[in-house]
Kinemage of the C-alpha trace (Angstrom):
@kinemage 1
@onewidth
@group {chain A} dominant
@subgroup {mainchain}
@vectorlist {calphas} color= white
{ca met a 1} P 107.491 85.901 86.640
{ca arg a 2} L 107.518 89.811 87.211
{ca ser a 3} L 110.471 91.941 86.594
{ca pro a 4} L 111.900 94.056 89.528
{ca arg a 5} L 110.383 97.003 87.980
{ca gln a 6} L 106.848 95.573 87.736
{ca thr a 7} L 107.059 94.202 91.338
{ca ala a 8} L 108.161 97.673 92.446
{ca gly a 9} L 105.021 99.160 90.855
{ca leu a 10} L 102.954 97.212 93.274
{ca tyr a 11} L 104.143 99.331 96.329
{ca thr a 12} L 103.454 103.170 97.137
{ca arg a 13} L 107.147 103.820 97.231
{ca gly a 14} L 108.271 100.693 95.236
{ca asp a 15} L 110.180 102.765 92.689
{ca thr a 16} L 112.409 104.734 95.416
{ca ala a 17} L 113.036 101.513 97.273
{ca leu a 18} L 114.052 99.418 94.271
{ca leu a 19} L 116.451 102.435 93.482
{ca leu a 20} L 118.123 102.422 96.736
{ca ala a 21} L 118.029 98.740 97.769
{ca gly a 22} L 119.124 97.869 94.258
{ca gly a 23} L 121.918 100.446 94.185
{ca tyr a 24} L 123.098 99.465 97.497
{ca ala a 25} L 123.050 95.662 96.404
{ca thr a 26} L 125.092 96.564 93.245
{ca leu a 27} L 127.518 98.571 95.152
{ca val a 28} L 128.239 95.568 97.728
{ca val a 29} L 128.570 93.195 94.691
{ca gly a 30} L 130.986 95.702 92.897
{ca val a 31} L 133.152 96.218 95.944
{ca ala a 32} L 133.266 92.420 96.625
{ca ala a 33} L 134.319 91.703 93.268
{ca trp a 34} L 137.037 94.426 93.263
{ca leu a 35} L 138.231 92.981 96.667
{ca gly a 36} L 138.043 89.410 95.255
{ca ala a 37} L 140.350 90.283 92.459
{ca leu a 38} L 142.794 92.213 94.865
{ca ile a 39} L 142.880 88.943 97.034
{ca ala a 40} L 143.379 86.648 93.892
{ca ala a 41} L 146.201 88.927 92.637
{ca gly a 42} L 147.857 88.560 96.206
{ca glu a 43} L 147.836 92.317 96.922
{ca pro a 44} L 144.575 93.206 98.887
{ca gly a 45} L 146.193 95.884 101.051
{ca phe a 46} L 143.548 97.842 102.906
{ca gly a 47} L 140.861 96.995 100.381
{ca gly a 48} L 138.830 94.976 102.981
{ca ile a 49} L 138.119 98.047 104.997
{ca trp a 50} L 135.936 99.236 102.172
{ca leu a 51} L 133.722 96.203 102.078
{ca ile a 52} L 133.660 96.198 105.966
{ca ala a 53} L 132.778 99.941 105.977
{ca leu a 54} L 130.089 99.432 103.373
{ca thr a 55} L 128.282 96.555 105.094
{ca leu a 56} L 128.218 98.087 108.572
{ca pro a 57} L 126.453 97.298 110.820
{ca val a 58} L 126.163 93.633 109.880
{ca ser a 59} L 130.080 93.411 109.335
{ca ile a 60} L 130.856 93.791 112.990
{ca pro a 61} L 129.408 90.540 114.141
{ca leu a 62} L 130.273 88.531 110.864
{ca leu a 63} L 134.093 89.545 111.609
{ca ala a 64} L 133.957 87.418 114.678
{ca ile a 65} L 133.662 84.243 112.414
{ca pro a 66} L 136.758 82.620 111.588
{ca ala a 67} L 137.248 82.328 107.856
{ca ser a 68} L 139.696 82.830 105.163
{ca pro a 69} L 140.042 86.074 103.227
{ca glu a 70} L 137.908 84.763 100.639
{ca gly a 71} L 135.485 83.606 103.206
{ca phe a 72} L 135.147 86.883 104.676
{ca val a 73} L 134.421 88.412 101.162
{ca leu a 74} L 131.522 85.878 100.824
{ca leu a 75} L 130.283 86.657 104.476
{ca leu a 76} L 130.245 90.283 104.016
{ca thr a 77} L 128.617 90.096 100.564
{ca ala a 78} L 125.838 87.875 101.930
{ca gly a 79} L 125.432 90.191 104.861
{ca gly a 80} L 125.281 93.221 102.682
{ca leu a 81} L 122.736 91.664 100.330
{ca ala a 82} L 120.726 90.783 103.310
{ca gln a 83} L 120.783 94.320 104.412
{ca ala a 84} L 119.807 95.372 100.789
{ca trp a 85} L 116.635 93.151 101.144
{ca val a 86} L 115.881 94.510 104.643
{ca leu a 87} L 116.195 97.996 103.009
{ca trp a 88} L 113.858 97.114 100.306
{ca arg a 89} L 111.322 95.657 102.853
{ca leu a 90} L 111.468 98.814 105.024
{ca leu a 91} L 111.157 101.510 102.140
{ca arg a 92} L 108.675 99.932 99.805
{ca gly a 93} L 105.644 101.028 101.425
{ca arg a 94} L 102.136 99.624 101.343
{ca arg a 95} L 100.881 97.322 98.458
{ca thr a 96} L 98.684 99.008 96.266
{ca ala a 97} L 97.382 96.084 94.167
């Protein structure tokens, strides 16, 4: 099994794509974990706004799905990770090997 770094090396712009898509995915998971901790503590406040803004544009249709606060965190996280995958696919360039 190849590491992400080895896989990125197979594409013309793979290193840049890995940095951007991986960084975005890490940011989405980090904000979701922070928001999950706020919800568990009972004080989410306006913390959800950060995850909604971070996962735009996919967050707009996902907000129409009826779910609990924890469910919204999972939905928006999944949407953000899907966007990170699309970002990787768009930015990686052509396969070189």
